KOLTI-102532 format. One record per residue: residue in three letters; x, y, z of N, C-alpha, C in turn. Coordinates in pm, 1 decimal. Layout:
REM residues N
PT rest       nu       nv       nw      cau      cav      caw       cu       cv       cw
PT  Ala        X        Y        Z        X        Y        Z        X        Y        Z
...
END
This chain:
REM residues 152
PT rest       nu       nv       nw      cau      cav      caw       cu       cv       cw
PT  Met   3690.4  -4003.3  -2067.0   3665.7  -3924.9  -1947.7   3621.2  -4021.0  -1837.5
PT  Asn   3671.6  -4001.4  -1718.1   3638.3  -4094.0  -1611.0   3500.6  -4060.7  -1552.3
PT  Ala   3443.3  -4157.0  -1480.8   3306.5  -4145.5  -1429.1   3290.7  -4031.3  -1328.7
PT  Pro   3383.6  -4013.4  -1233.1   3365.3  -3902.5  -1139.1   3365.3  -3765.9  -1209.6
PT  Arg   3448.4  -3751.5  -1311.2   3455.0  -3622.9  -1383.4   3325.6  -3600.0  -1461.6
PT  Arg   3272.1  -3707.0  -1523.6   3144.8  -3694.5  -1596.9   3032.4  -3656.4  -1500.9
PT  Ala   3032.6  -3716.2  -1382.6   2928.7  -3685.7  -1284.1   2938.9  -3540.1  -1239.3
PT  Ser   3060.5  -3491.8  -1218.9   3080.4  -3352.3  -1178.8   3033.7  -3257.4  -1288.2
PT  Leu   3066.5  -3289.7  -1413.7   3023.8  -3205.2  -1525.4   2871.8  -3207.3  -1540.8
PT  Ala   2811.2  -3325.0  -1521.4   2665.3  -3336.0  -1531.2   2598.7  -3255.1  -1420.7
PT  Ala   2653.6  -3261.3  -1301.3   2597.7  -3184.8  -1190.2   2611.7  -3035.1  -1216.0
PT  Ala   2726.3  -2993.0  -1267.9   2747.8  -2851.4  -1298.5   2651.7  -2805.3  -1407.4
PT  Ala   2628.6  -2888.5  -1508.4   2536.7  -2853.8  -1616.7   2393.5  -2843.4  -1563.2
PT  Ala   2356.1  -2936.3  -1475.9   2221.6  -2932.2  -1417.8   2203.2  -2806.7  -1333.1
PT  Leu   2304.8  -2770.7  -1253.9   2297.5  -2650.3  -1171.5   2286.1  -2525.4  -1259.0
PT  Ala   2364.4  -2520.8  -1366.9   2357.1  -2406.3  -1458.1   2218.6  -2395.5  -1521.0
PT  Ala   2160.5  -2509.3  -1557.2   2025.7  -2508.7  -1616.4   1922.8  -2459.1  -1515.5
PT  Leu   1933.3  -2502.9  -1390.3   1840.4  -2457.6  -1287.2   1852.9  -2307.1  -1261.1
PT  Leu   1976.4  -2258.1  -1259.4   1997.1  -2115.3  -1236.0   1945.4  -2031.3  -1352.4
PT  Ala   1944.7  -2086.7  -1472.0   1898.0  -2013.5  -1589.8   1745.9  -2008.4  -1597.0
PT  Leu   1675.6  -2100.2  -1530.1   1530.1  -2105.3  -1539.7   1460.5  -1975.4  -1500.8
PT  Pro   1496.6  -1911.3  -1389.7   1426.9  -1787.0  -1356.9   1438.5  -1681.9  -1466.9
PT  Gly   1548.8  -1679.6  -1538.4   1566.5  -1585.1  -1647.7   1476.7  -1616.6  -1765.7
PT  Cys   1430.7  -1739.4  -1777.4   1344.6  -1778.9  -1887.3   1197.4  -1759.3  -1853.9
PT  Ala   1166.6  -1744.6  -1727.6   1027.5  -1730.2  -1686.7    972.6  -1595.9  -1735.0
PT  Pro    843.7  -1592.3  -1771.2    786.9  -1464.0  -1813.9    788.6  -1365.0  -1699.1
PT  Arg    824.6  -1240.9  -1729.9    832.2  -1136.9  -1626.9    694.3  -1077.5  -1605.5
PT  Asp    665.1  -1045.3  -1481.5    540.2   -978.8  -1447.9    561.7   -830.7  -1475.7
PT  Thr    496.5   -779.7  -1578.1    517.9   -640.6  -1618.6    416.1   -545.1  -1555.1
PT  Arg    331.1   -598.0  -1468.1    232.9   -512.4  -1402.5    301.2   -419.6  -1302.5
PT  Thr    238.6   -306.3  -1278.3    283.2   -215.6  -1172.9    239.1   -275.3  -1040.1
PT  Thr    330.9   -286.3   -946.9    299.0   -340.5   -814.9    287.1   -226.4   -715.1
PT  Leu    175.1   -224.6   -644.0    152.3   -124.9   -539.3    148.4   -194.5   -404.3
PT  Arg    221.1   -139.2   -308.0    216.2   -190.5   -171.1    116.5   -106.3    -93.5
PT  Phe     17.2   -171.3    -35.4    -89.4   -104.3     37.6    -85.2   -149.1    182.3
PT  Trp    -80.3    -53.5    275.0    -87.9    -85.1    417.0   -227.3    -50.3    465.5
PT  Gly   -300.7   -152.4    508.0   -434.4   -134.2    564.4   -427.6   -154.0    714.1
PT  Met   -493.7    -68.4    787.1   -483.6    -71.6    932.5   -602.3   -143.6    995.6
PT  Gly   -572.3   -221.9   1097.1   -676.0   -289.1   1174.9   -766.5   -376.8   1089.5
PT  Arg   -891.9   -376.8   1124.0   -992.0   -458.2   1053.9  -1001.6   -420.2    906.5
PT  Glu   -982.6   -291.3    876.7   -988.5   -247.2    738.8   -884.6   -318.4    653.2
PT  Gly   -770.0   -349.3    713.1   -666.1   -422.5    640.8   -712.4   -560.0    597.9
PT  Glu   -797.1   -621.9    678.1   -852.9   -752.0    640.7   -955.3   -735.8    528.0
PT  Val  -1041.2   -637.7    544.0  -1152.2   -619.5    450.5  -1104.0   -572.4    314.3
PT  Val  -1004.9   -483.2    311.2   -959.8   -429.5    183.0   -902.9   -540.5     94.3
PT  Ala   -845.3   -643.0    153.8   -791.9   -754.0     75.0   -901.2   -817.6    -10.8
PT  Gln  -1024.2   -814.7     37.0  -1135.9   -870.3    -39.8  -1170.2   -783.3   -160.6
PT  Leu  -1136.5   -655.9   -155.6  -1166.9   -564.9   -265.6  -1062.2   -569.9   -377.1
PT  Ile   -944.4   -619.7   -344.9   -833.0   -615.4   -438.9   -860.1   -697.1   -564.5
PT  Glu   -920.7   -812.5   -550.7   -947.5   -897.2   -667.6  -1027.8   -820.5   -772.4
PT  Gly  -1133.6   -753.4   -730.0  -1214.5   -675.1   -822.8  -1136.6   -558.9   -882.3
PT  Phe  -1055.3   -491.4   -798.4   -974.2   -380.7   -846.6   -875.9   -428.4   -953.3
PT  Glu   -807.4   -539.1   -926.3   -710.2   -591.0  -1022.2   -777.1   -638.8  -1150.5
PT  Arg   -900.5   -687.6  -1140.1   -973.8   -728.6  -1259.7  -1003.2   -606.4  -1347.2
PT  Glu  -1039.1   -494.4  -1283.0  -1066.8   -370.9  -1356.9   -938.9   -302.7  -1405.5
PT  His   -827.4   -329.4  -1337.8   -698.1   -269.3  -1371.3   -594.6   -381.7  -1386.2
PT  Pro   -598.8   -453.8  -1498.0   -512.9   -572.4  -1512.1   -362.7   -543.1  -1512.6
PT  Asn   -323.9   -419.1  -1530.6   -181.3   -385.6  -1530.2   -130.6   -347.1  -1391.9
PT  Val   -217.2   -362.5  -1290.4   -179.4   -325.8  -1153.6   -194.7   -447.9  -1063.0
PT  Arg    -93.7   -470.2   -982.0    -95.6   -575.5   -879.9    -85.3   -505.6   -745.3
PT  Val   -173.2   -541.3   -651.1   -173.0   -478.2   -519.4   -137.2   -582.4   -413.8
PT  Ile    -38.6   -550.2   -334.4      0.6   -634.9   -222.1    -44.0   -564.7    -94.9
PT  Val   -131.6   -628.4    -19.1   -186.2   -569.1    102.4   -111.7   -623.1    223.7
PT  Gln    -70.9   -532.6    310.3    -13.0   -572.0    438.4   -101.6   -513.7    547.0
PT  Gln   -149.3   -599.4    634.1   -234.2   -554.4    743.9   -145.6   -512.4    860.6
PT  Ile   -173.1   -394.0    913.3    -97.6   -338.0   1025.7   -195.9   -311.6   1139.3
PT  Pro   -167.8   -354.7   1260.5   -258.2   -320.8   1371.6   -250.2   -170.7   1400.0
PT  Trp   -364.7   -111.8   1434.3   -366.7     31.8   1465.6   -267.8     66.2   1575.8
PT  Ser   -249.0    -25.0   1670.6   -159.9      3.7   1783.6    -14.3     21.0   1740.1
PT  Ala     21.6    -28.3   1622.5    159.2    -17.1   1573.1    170.5     73.9   1451.2
PT  Ala     58.1    119.9   1399.1     56.5    190.0   1270.1    136.4    319.8   1270.0
PT  His    115.9    404.2   1368.1    183.1    534.1   1369.5    334.5    517.5   1369.9
PT  Glu    383.9    434.5   1460.8    528.8    412.6   1469.5    583.0    346.4   1342.7
PT  Lys    508.7    251.7   1288.2    554.4    183.0   1166.8    562.7    280.2   1048.7
PT  Leu    463.9    368.9   1036.6    466.7    467.6    928.7    584.2    564.1    944.8
PT  Leu    607.6    611.8   1066.6    721.2    701.3   1089.3    853.3    630.8   1060.5
PT  Thr    866.6    508.3   1106.4    989.1    431.7   1082.8   1009.1    407.2    933.6
PT  Ala    902.1    376.0    864.4    911.7    353.5    719.3    954.1    481.1    648.1
PT  Tyr    902.7    595.2    693.1    940.6    722.2    630.9   1089.5    749.9    651.2
PT  Val   1135.2    736.5    773.6   1276.6    761.7    802.7   1365.5    663.2    725.7
PT  Gly   1321.1    539.0    714.0   1398.3    437.6    643.8   1375.3    434.9    493.9
PT  Arg   1299.0    531.1    442.7   1268.4    539.6    299.2   1207.8    408.8    247.2
PT  Ala   1113.9    355.4    325.0   1049.4    228.6    289.4    897.8    237.9    305.5
PT  Thr    842.8    353.4    270.9    698.4    372.2    286.2    623.2    291.1    180.9
PT  Pro    499.0    256.6    211.2    416.7    188.1    111.6    374.1    287.9      4.1
PT  Asp    323.6    236.2   -105.8    273.5    323.2   -212.6    141.8    387.3   -172.8
PT  Val     59.8    312.4   -101.9    -71.3    359.1    -56.9    -87.1    312.9     86.9
PT  Ser   -141.9    400.7    170.4   -160.5    362.5    309.6   -283.2    429.1    366.4
PT  Gln   -343.9    358.3    455.5   -447.1    417.6    538.1   -374.2    500.5    642.8
PT  Leu   -430.3    613.4    677.3   -365.8    703.1    772.0   -473.8    765.8    858.1
PT  Gly   -456.1    762.6    986.6   -552.2    828.1   1073.5   -559.7    976.4   1040.1
PT  Asn   -681.3   1030.6   1024.8   -690.7   1170.1    981.4   -634.0   1267.7   1083.8
PT  Thr   -621.2   1227.8   1208.0   -557.5   1315.5   1306.1   -405.4   1317.1   1288.4
PT  Trp   -352.6   1226.5   1208.3   -208.6   1221.4   1181.2   -170.2   1302.5   1058.0
PT  Val   -267.6   1342.1    977.9   -239.0   1411.5    851.7   -152.0   1535.1    873.1
PT  Pro   -183.9   1625.4    967.1    -97.9   1743.1    984.4     46.8   1707.8   1020.0
PT  Glu     64.9   1609.5   1105.9    200.7   1569.0   1145.7    279.0   1516.0   1026.2
PT  Phe    219.1   1425.4    948.4    289.1   1366.0    835.9    311.1   1467.4    723.9
PT  Ala    218.8   1563.4    709.2    238.1   1669.9    610.9    353.9   1760.7    653.0
PT  Ala    361.1   1794.4    782.2    469.5   1879.6    832.0    605.9   1812.3    812.8
PT  Leu    610.5   1681.6    826.3    734.8   1606.5    805.4    767.4   1586.9    657.0
PT  Arg    670.1   1622.2    572.7    678.4   1596.8    428.0    685.7   1447.6    398.7
PT  Ala    619.9   1371.9    485.2    611.8   1226.9    466.7    498.1   1191.8    370.9
PT  Ile    405.7   1285.3    352.5    299.3   1269.4    253.0    301.1   1394.5    166.4
PT  Glu    254.2   1380.3     44.8    258.5   1493.7    -46.8    118.4   1541.0    -82.3
PT  Pro    105.4   1667.6   -121.4    -25.8   1715.6   -164.1    -74.7   1635.2   -284.8
PT  Leu   -203.8   1607.6   -285.8   -260.1   1522.0   -389.5   -324.3   1598.0   -505.1
PT  Arg   -328.3   1730.0   -497.6   -398.5   1806.3   -601.7   -356.4   1766.7   -744.0
PT  Pro   -227.7   1755.9   -776.2   -191.5   1718.8   -913.7   -245.2   1580.3   -953.7
PT  Trp   -242.4   1486.7   -859.8   -290.4   1351.5   -887.2   -441.8   1350.8   -904.4
PT  Leu   -510.2   1423.7   -818.7   -655.5   1428.3   -826.1   -701.7   1498.2   -953.5
PT  Ala   -629.1   1600.8   -996.4   -664.4   1672.2  -1119.5   -651.4   1580.0  -1240.8
PT  Arg   -545.9   1499.7  -1244.1   -527.1   1406.7  -1356.6   -636.7   1302.4  -1363.2
PT  Ala   -692.8   1268.7  -1247.4   -797.2   1166.2  -1242.7   -936.8   1226.7  -1254.7
PT  Ala   -945.1   1357.7  -1277.1  -1074.0   1427.6  -1281.9  -1156.8   1391.1  -1159.0
PT  Phe  -1095.1   1402.0  -1044.1  -1152.0   1362.1   -916.0  -1247.7   1469.5   -866.1
PT  Asp  -1362.9   1430.1   -819.1  -1464.1   1524.4   -771.2  -1475.7   1515.9   -619.2
PT  Ser  -1415.0   1611.5   -549.6  -1418.3   1609.2   -403.9  -1556.5   1640.8   -348.4
PT  Ser  -1644.1   1697.8   -429.2  -1778.9   1730.8   -379.9  -1863.1   1605.4   -355.9
PT  Ala  -1815.3   1491.6   -400.1  -1886.7   1365.9   -376.3  -1867.6   1317.2   -232.4
PT  Phe  -1783.0   1386.0   -155.4  -1752.4   1345.9    -18.7  -1820.5   1438.6     80.7
PT  Phe  -1853.2   1385.1    195.4  -1902.9   1463.9    306.7  -1796.8   1568.9    340.7
PT  Arg  -1833.0   1695.9    334.4  -1737.6   1806.5    348.3  -1659.4   1798.4    479.2
PT  Gly  -1724.0   1762.2    588.6  -1656.5   1756.8    717.6  -1539.2   1661.1    719.0
PT  Ile  -1556.0   1543.7    661.0  -1444.9   1447.4    660.3  -1341.8   1484.1    554.0
PT  Trp  -1387.7   1540.8    443.0  -1291.6   1583.3    339.7  -1195.1   1686.1    398.6
PT  Asp  -1248.7   1781.2    473.3  -1167.3   1890.3    527.1  -1061.8   1843.9    627.1
PT  Thr  -1078.3   1726.0    687.2   -975.7   1676.1    779.9   -848.8   1635.4    706.0
PT  Asn   -854.7   1627.8    574.2   -739.7   1589.3    491.6   -678.5   1707.6    417.5
PT  Val   -730.1   1829.6    442.6   -685.2   1948.3    370.6   -609.4   2040.3    465.2
PT  Ile   -490.1   2083.0    421.9   -407.6   2176.4    498.6   -368.5   2290.2    405.0
PT  Asp   -396.8   2412.0    446.3   -366.6   2530.7    365.0   -419.5   2516.4    222.4
PT  Gly   -539.1   2461.9    211.8   -603.7   2448.2     82.0   -556.7   2330.3     -1.8
PT  Gln   -461.5   2253.7     48.7   -407.3   2139.4    -25.2   -459.4   2007.9     31.5
PT  Pro   -517.8   1921.2    -52.5   -559.8   1789.5     -2.8   -438.8   1696.1     10.9
PT  Phe   -430.3   1631.7    125.7   -322.2   1536.3    151.1   -373.0   1393.4    164.5
PT  Gly   -502.9   1375.1    157.0   -560.4   1242.2    169.8   -699.0   1240.2    108.8
PT  Val   -747.0   1119.5     86.6   -881.8   1098.5     34.1   -953.8   1006.4    131.9
PT  Pro  -1063.9   1051.8    190.0  -1136.2    964.8    282.6  -1193.5    844.7    208.2
PT  Trp  -1192.7    730.2    273.9  -1250.6    613.3    206.6  -1372.1    559.7    279.6
PT  Tyr  -1396.7    606.4    398.3  -1522.2    578.6    465.3  -1536.9    673.1    583.5
PT  Val  -1658.3    686.6    629.7  -1688.2    770.9    744.5  -1773.1    688.0    839.2
PT  Asn  -1742.5    695.6    964.9  -1829.7    631.3   1062.3  -1851.9    725.6   1179.0
PT  Thr  -1951.0    696.2   1256.6  -1984.0    779.0   1370.4  -1953.0    701.3   1497.0
PT  Arg  -1880.6    762.6   1584.2  -1850.4    701.4   1713.1  -1918.8    782.8   1819.8
PT  Leu  -1960.1    715.6   1922.3  -2023.0    788.1   2032.2  -1982.1    724.5   2163.3
PT  Leu  -1993.4    802.7   2265.3  -1961.5    756.5   2398.8  -2092.1    744.6   2476.2
PT  Phe  -2109.7    634.1   2543.7  -2228.4    619.8   2626.4  -2188.9    553.5   2757.9
PT  Tyr  -2269.2    570.7   2855.5  -2244.1    505.4   2983.1  -2376.5    472.7   3049.3
PT  Arg  -2371.3    375.9   3136.0  -2489.6    338.1   3214.6  -2482.7    410.9   3347.3
PT  Arg  -2589.8    471.2   3385.7  -2591.1    544.9   3511.5  -2587.1    453.1   3633.3
PT  Asp  -2632.1    330.7   3619.7  -2631.2    241.4   3734.9  -2494.3    179.4   3751.5
END
C-alpha cells in the first residue's frame, strides 16, 4: 500500500474514532429542568440551585436570567413557539392573562401529589395565583413596596 493511501486510511480511522467518542461517554440520566428567573431574582436563584441539586441528585437545573423589561414578551413568544421553560418566575399580575391563554396549567394535581400545604403562605399573596378556585402559581417570596415623596 502506498504512503498517501495509508495516510488517508489513518486519517479516516482517527476521524471515525473521534466521532465514536461521544457515544462512549456516560449519559447524564438526570432530569433537566429549565428555569427562567427574572431580574435580580434570576441571579440569586442560581445560588440556590447547588443545594437543590444536592438534595435532588436526579435533577439538573439550568437557570436563565431574563430582565423584567423583556420577560412578558419572552414568555409569550416562548408559548407561541412551544419553547417555554419547565419552571418560570411570573409576575402575579400576569397570571390571569397566561391562564386565559392556557399558557400555564392549574397546579392542584401537582400540589396534591406533593402534599403541599398552601396555608403556610400569606393568604393575600396566595390568592393572587388562584383563578376560579384553581392555583396557577406558587409564591416564592413577598415584599412590600411603597411610594414616598419629599414635599420640598
